[in-house]
C-alpha positions as CSV (number, residue, x, y, z in Angstrom):
1,X,-236.6,254.3,21.0
2,X,-238.0,257.9,22.3
3,X,-239.1,256.0,25.3
4,X,-235.9,253.9,26.1
5,X,-233.8,256.6,25.0
6,X,-236.4,258.0,28.4
7,X,-235.2,255.1,30.4
8,X,-231.2,255.9,29.4
9,X,-231.9,259.2,30.9
10,X,-233.3,257.9,33.7
11,X,-230.5,255.7,34.7
12,X,-228.5,258.5,33.8
13,X,-230.4,260.3,37.1
14,X,-229.9,257.1,39.4
15,X,-226.1,257.1,38.2
16,X,-225.5,261.2,40.0
17,X,-227.6,260.4,43.2
18,X,-224.8,258.4,45.0
19,X,-222.0,260.4,43.6
20,X,-222.9,263.9,46.0
21,X,-223.8,262.5,48.9
22,X,-220.6,262.1,50.5
23,X,-219.1,265.5,49.4
24,X,-222.5,267.0,50.9
25,X,-222.8,265.1,53.8
26,X,-219.6,265.4,55.3
27,X,-219.5,268.0,57.0
28,X,-221.7,266.9,59.1
29,X,-220.4,262.9,58.8
30,X,-217.0,264.1,59.6
31,X,-218.7,265.9,63.4
32,X,-220.7,262.5,64.0
33,X,-218.4,260.1,63.4
34,X,-215.0,261.9,65.0
35,X,-212.7,261.6,62.4
36,X,-210.4,263.9,60.7
37,X,-212.1,266.7,57.7
38,X,-209.6,264.8,55.3
39,X,-210.6,261.4,56.2
40,X,-213.6,262.1,53.3
41,X,-210.8,261.2,50.4
42,X,-210.4,257.6,52.0
43,X,-213.7,256.5,51.7
44,X,-213.9,258.2,48.1
45,X,-211.3,256.7,47.2
46,X,-212.6,253.1,48.1
47,X,-215.4,254.4,46.1
48,X,-213.6,255.2,43.3
49,X,-211.0,252.2,43.0
50,X,-214.3,249.8,43.0
51,X,-215.4,252.1,39.9
52,X,-212.3,251.8,38.2
53,X,-212.2,247.7,38.7
54,X,-215.9,247.3,37.5
55,X,-214.8,250.1,34.5
56,X,-211.8,247.8,33.8
57,X,-213.4,244.8,33.2
58,X,-216.3,246.2,31.7
59,X,-215.5,245.6,28.6
60,X,-215.3,241.6,28.9
61,X,-218.8,242.2,31.0
62,X,-220.3,244.3,27.7
63,X,-219.4,241.5,25.5
64,X,-221.2,238.9,27.8
65,X,-223.7,240.2,28.9
66,X,-226.8,242.5,27.3
67,X,-226.6,246.1,28.8
68,X,-230.3,245.6,30.3
69,X,-228.5,243.2,32.9
70,X,-225.6,245.1,33.7
71,X,-228.1,248.4,34.4
72,X,-230.3,246.0,36.7
73,X,-227.1,244.5,38.9
74,X,-225.5,247.9,38.8
75,X,-228.5,249.8,40.4
76,X,-229.1,246.8,43.2
77,X,-225.8,247.2,44.3
78,X,-225.9,251.2,44.3
79,X,-229.3,250.3,46.7
80,X,-227.3,248.0,49.0
81,X,-224.3,250.9,49.5
82,X,-226.7,253.6,49.8
83,X,-228.7,251.9,52.6
84,X,-225.5,250.1,54.1
85,X,-224.1,254.0,54.6
86,X,-227.6,254.9,55.6
87,X,-226.8,252.2,58.8
88,X,-223.6,253.0,59.4
89,X,-222.5,254.4,63.0
90,X,-218.3,254.1,62.6
91,X,-216.4,254.9,60.2
92,X,-214.9,251.8,59.4
93,X,-218.9,250.8,58.5
94,X,-218.3,253.3,55.4
95,X,-215.6,250.8,53.9
96,X,-217.6,248.1,53.7
97,X,-220.8,249.0,51.6
98,X,-218.1,251.6,49.4
99,X,-217.3,248.3,47.5
100,X,-220.9,247.4,46.3
101,X,-221.3,251.7,46.3
102,X,-218.6,251.6,43.7
103,X,-218.9,248.4,41.9
104,X,-222.1,249.7,40.8
105,X,-221.0,252.5,38.8
106,X,-218.5,251.6,36.7
107,X,-219.5,248.5,34.9
108,X,-223.1,250.9,34.8
109,X,-221.6,254.4,33.1
110,X,-218.9,252.6,30.5
111,X,-221.9,250.6,29.3
112,X,-224.2,253.1,28.4
113,X,-221.8,255.1,27.3
114,X,-220.6,253.1,24.8
115,X,-224.4,252.3,24.0
116,X,-225.1,255.7,22.9
117,X,-221.4,256.7,21.6
118,X,-221.9,254.4,19.0
119,X,-226.0,254.4,18.4
120,X,-227.0,258.4,18.6
121,X,-225.7,261.7,17.9
122,X,-223.5,263.9,20.6
123,X,-226.5,265.9,21.0
124,X,-228.0,262.7,22.9
125,X,-224.8,262.3,24.6
126,X,-224.8,265.5,26.1
127,X,-228.2,264.8,26.9
128,X,-227.8,262.1,28.8
129,X,-224.9,263.3,30.8
130,X,-227.5,266.4,31.8
131,X,-229.3,263.9,33.3
132,X,-226.4,263.1,36.0
133,X,-226.3,266.3,36.7
134,X,-230.2,266.3,37.7
135,X,-229.8,263.5,40.1
136,X,-226.6,264.3,41.0
137,X,-227.7,268.0,42.3
138,X,-231.1,266.3,43.6
139,X,-229.1,264.5,46.1
140,X,-227.6,267.2,47.9
141,X,-230.7,268.7,48.6
142,X,-232.3,265.4,49.9
143,X,-228.9,265.4,52.4
144,X,-229.6,269.4,52.9
145,X,-233.1,268.8,53.9
146,X,-232.2,265.5,56.4
147,X,-229.6,267.6,58.3
148,X,-232.6,270.3,58.4
149,X,-235.5,267.5,60.0
150,X,-232.9,264.5,60.9
151,X,-229.6,263.2,60.2
152,X,-227.2,262.1,57.4
153,X,-228.0,258.9,58.0
154,X,-231.7,259.6,56.5
155,X,-230.3,261.4,53.3
156,X,-228.9,258.2,52.4
157,X,-231.7,256.1,53.1
158,X,-233.6,258.3,51.0
159,X,-231.6,258.5,47.8
160,X,-232.1,254.6,48.1
161,X,-235.6,254.8,48.0
162,X,-235.3,256.9,45.2
163,X,-233.1,253.9,43.2
164,X,-235.1,251.4,43.9
165,X,-238.2,253.6,42.4
166,X,-235.7,254.4,39.5
167,X,-234.9,250.6,39.7
168,X,-238.8,249.2,39.4
169,X,-238.8,251.7,36.3
170,X,-235.7,249.5,34.2
171,X,-237.5,246.2,35.6
172,X,-240.6,247.1,33.8
173,X,-238.5,248.2,30.6
174,X,-236.8,245.0,29.7
175,X,-238.8,244.3,26.6
176,X,-237.8,247.7,25.2
177,X,-234.5,246.7,25.1
178,X,-235.1,243.6,22.6
179,X,-235.3,245.7,19.5
180,X,-231.4,246.4,20.1
181,X,-230.1,243.3,21.1
182,X,-229.1,241.7,18.0
183,X,-227.7,245.4,16.6
184,X,-226.2,245.0,19.9
185,X,-224.5,242.0,19.5
186,X,-223.3,242.5,16.2
187,X,-221.4,245.8,17.1
188,X,-219.5,244.0,19.7
189,X,-218.4,240.6,18.4
190,X,-215.0,242.1,17.0
191,X,-214.5,244.3,19.5
192,X,-210.8,245.2,20.4
193,X,-209.2,244.4,24.4
194,X,-208.1,246.9,26.4
195,X,-204.0,245.6,26.1
196,X,-205.0,246.5,21.9
197,X,-206.8,249.3,23.1
198,X,-204.2,251.2,24.4
199,X,-201.4,250.8,21.8
200,X,-203.7,252.8,19.4
201,X,-202.1,256.6,18.8
202,X,-203.7,259.0,20.8
203,X,-205.3,257.2,23.5
204,X,-202.7,257.8,26.3
205,X,-202.7,261.1,26.2
206,X,-206.7,260.8,26.1
207,X,-206.3,258.7,28.7
208,X,-204.5,261.9,30.8
209,X,-206.6,264.2,29.5
210,X,-209.8,262.4,31.0
211,X,-207.8,261.7,34.4
212,X,-207.2,265.4,34.7
213,X,-210.9,266.7,33.8
214,X,-212.2,263.9,36.6
215,X,-209.4,265.3,39.4
216,X,-211.1,268.7,39.2
217,X,-214.5,267.6,39.3
218,X,-214.0,265.2,41.6
219,X,-212.5,267.5,43.8
220,X,-215.4,270.1,43.6
221,X,-217.8,266.6,44.2
222,X,-216.0,266.1,47.3
223,X,-214.8,269.5,48.9
224,X,-217.2,272.7,47.4
225,X,-219.8,272.4,50.6
226,X,-215.7,272.0,52.8
227,X,-214.6,274.6,51.1
228,X,-217.9,277.6,52.2
229,X,-217.5,275.9,55.8
230,X,-213.7,277.2,56.2
231,X,-213.6,279.7,53.8
232,X,-217.3,281.7,55.0
233,X,-218.7,282.4,58.3
234,X,-222.1,281.8,59.8
235,X,-223.2,279.6,57.7
236,X,-225.8,276.8,58.5
237,X,-225.5,273.1,58.4
238,X,-228.1,272.7,55.9
239,X,-227.2,275.7,53.8
240,X,-223.4,274.4,53.6
241,X,-224.5,270.7,52.4
242,X,-226.8,272.3,50.0
243,X,-223.8,273.8,48.4
244,X,-222.5,270.3,47.2
245,X,-225.4,271.1,44.2
246,X,-224.0,274.1,42.8
247,X,-221.3,271.8,40.5
248,X,-224.1,269.4,39.4
249,X,-226.1,272.5,39.0
250,X,-223.7,273.7,36.6
251,X,-222.7,270.8,35.1
252,X,-226.3,269.7,34.0
253,X,-227.0,273.7,32.8
254,X,-223.7,273.2,31.0
255,X,-224.6,269.8,29.2
256,X,-228.0,271.2,28.2
257,X,-226.7,273.9,26.8
258,X,-224.1,272.0,25.1
259,X,-227.0,269.2,23.7
260,X,-228.5,272.2,22.0
261,X,-225.1,273.7,20.2
262,X,-222.9,270.9,19.7
263,X,-224.3,269.2,16.2
264,X,-223.0,273.3,15.3
265,X,-219.8,273.2,16.6
266,X,-218.7,269.9,17.4
267,X,-217.3,267.7,20.0
268,X,-213.7,269.8,19.8
269,X,-214.9,273.4,19.5
270,X,-217.4,272.6,22.1
271,X,-214.7,271.0,24.8
272,X,-211.9,274.4,24.2
273,X,-215.2,276.6,25.2
274,X,-216.2,275.1,28.1
275,X,-212.5,275.0,29.3
276,X,-212.4,278.5,28.7
277,X,-215.6,279.1,31.3
278,X,-214.4,276.7,33.6
279,X,-211.5,278.4,34.0
280,X,-213.2,282.5,34.3
281,X,-215.4,280.5,36.6
282,X,-212.3,279.3,39.1
283,X,-210.8,283.0,38.8
284,X,-214.6,283.8,40.1
285,X,-214.0,281.8,42.8
286,X,-210.6,282.8,43.6
287,X,-211.9,286.5,44.6
288,X,-211.6,287.2,48.4
289,X,-214.5,288.4,50.1
290,X,-216.3,287.4,52.8
291,X,-220.0,287.3,51.2
292,X,-220.4,283.5,49.8
293,X,-222.2,284.6,46.9
294,X,-219.8,285.2,44.4
295,X,-218.0,282.0,45.0
296,X,-221.4,280.1,44.9
297,X,-221.9,281.1,41.5
298,X,-218.0,280.6,40.4
299,X,-218.7,277.5,41.2
300,X,-222.0,277.5,39.3
301,X,-220.0,278.9,36.4
302,X,-217.4,276.6,36.4
303,X,-219.6,273.8,36.4
304,X,-221.0,274.5,33.5
305,X,-217.7,274.8,31.9
306,X,-216.6,271.2,32.7
307,X,-220.7,270.3,31.4
308,X,-219.0,269.4,27.7
309,X,-216.0,267.9,28.5
310,X,-216.5,264.7,29.3
311,X,-219.5,263.9,27.0
312,X,-217.8,265.3,24.5
313,X,-214.9,263.0,25.0
314,X,-216.9,260.2,25.4
315,X,-218.6,260.7,22.2
316,X,-215.5,261.2,20.0
317,X,-214.1,257.9,20.5
318,X,-215.9,255.6,17.9
319,X,-214.6,258.3,15.4
320,X,-211.0,259.2,17.1
321,X,-210.0,255.5,17.2
322,X,-212.9,253.1,15.6
323,X,-216.2,251.5,16.9
324,X,-214.1,247.8,17.2
325,X,-211.6,250.3,19.6
326,X,-214.6,252.0,21.2
327,X,-216.2,250.1,24.0
328,X,-212.2,249.0,25.3
329,X,-211.3,253.1,25.0
330,X,-214.6,254.1,26.5
331,X,-213.7,251.7,29.7
332,X,-210.2,252.7,30.0
333,X,-211.2,255.8,29.8
334,X,-213.9,255.5,32.3
335,X,-211.1,254.0,34.7
336,X,-208.8,256.6,34.4
337,X,-211.7,259.2,35.0
338,X,-211.8,257.3,38.2
339,X,-208.7,257.1,39.2
340,X,-208.4,261.4,38.9
341,X,-211.4,261.5,40.8
342,X,-210.2,258.9,43.5
343,X,-206.8,259.7,44.5
344,X,-206.6,263.6,43.7
345,X,-209.1,264.9,45.9
346,X,-208.0,262.9,48.7
347,X,-204.7,264.4,47.5
348,X,-206.2,267.6,47.8
349,X,-207.7,266.9,51.5
350,X,-204.1,266.2,52.9
351,X,-203.3,269.3,51.2
352,X,-206.2,271.9,52.6
353,X,-205.2,270.2,56.0
354,X,-201.8,271.3,56.5
355,X,-202.1,274.9,54.0
356,X,-206.2,275.3,54.2
357,X,-209.1,274.8,52.0
358,X,-209.1,278.7,50.5
359,X,-206.5,277.0,48.4
360,X,-209.1,274.9,46.0
361,X,-209.4,277.1,42.7
362,X,-205.5,277.1,42.7
363,X,-205.6,273.2,42.4
364,X,-208.7,273.3,40.2
365,X,-206.5,275.8,38.0
366,X,-204.1,273.3,37.6
367,X,-206.0,270.5,36.6
368,X,-208.1,272.5,34.1
369,X,-204.9,273.4,32.5
370,X,-204.1,270.0,32.1
371,X,-206.7,268.7,30.8
372,X,-206.6,271.3,27.4
373,X,-202.7,270.5,27.1
374,X,-203.3,266.7,26.9
375,X,-206.8,267.0,24.2
376,X,-204.9,269.2,22.2
377,X,-201.6,266.7,22.3
378,X,-204.2,264.3,21.2
379,X,-205.5,265.7,18.0
380,X,-202.3,266.6,17.1
381,X,-201.5,262.6,17.5
382,X,-204.9,262.0,15.3
383,X,-204.2,265.0,12.6
384,X,-200.7,263.2,11.9
385,X,-201.7,259.7,12.0
386,X,-204.8,260.7,9.3
């Protein structure tokens, strides 16, 4: 079982790798492709839209196929998407390869989260998402190195090579999954569908909270590097690209800490503490100073606060809504998450083009409060139901 958990952690590194490349590479990509800065939002929207589709059909896919095969096919799709980005010489080509890029993320995310939420503790869930942060933190570093010695295309190509290595490990680990296949089939035999899950009290406000969280997170993913490029002077392209890893580094640290303390605090208390820390980080970003160091620390602190929120919401699904509904609820959560990360970074892209990218911390503040409000409302609904 321990070896299988290690493979699952590695799978989440592969899930994080593609997510931060567009944000860290966009300042250079924008100039090379000759398009406005806001156009990153349309590419990000396409990737996330395909992920929404993948997440919505995930309950049916999870019912028909074992998790191991969902993992293999999903990583193959992301490899194809990354290699496609690496050969793209025109803006329109990014949209063609955004399709497999996005489809590869939704089903694997929902299936692994469902598998862990139903079989492991909250600590394992937080550690799992911590490894997502490792992957998301590594790829801006890869992109930064590519920009120093070559071009942004190489950043995507090198990341695809790393994905291929993880894919090979997953193929070699296929026998490990056999021990849990019968248990997995039994758990999914009578699982609820999407429509039935939507009627469960508390599900819809949870989806709105998840949307709000991922609206803020997705905006950070895509626009952090551009925030420094637009508000701080005299920074090199390589340094600007590396700032894309700040939020991911914070997420990783936050989830690592949460993995050790979630057993004592519980998911709900951990979420409240996380959002409070996130608000402190956003305030740090707001402070108007010419140097970049305070804002850089602010993004790390924001990421630390965000860290436990996502895995805690996912881990609570079987407890809050029942194991029968958990696959559908987690699929819906993934879909609402990607709706937030699809549209709200694009909305912000258009806002910042008119007002200025300095508005970013105020934008993040709105969604942090929405996230907190709807989670608290969900808890109240669940208390009334019980």
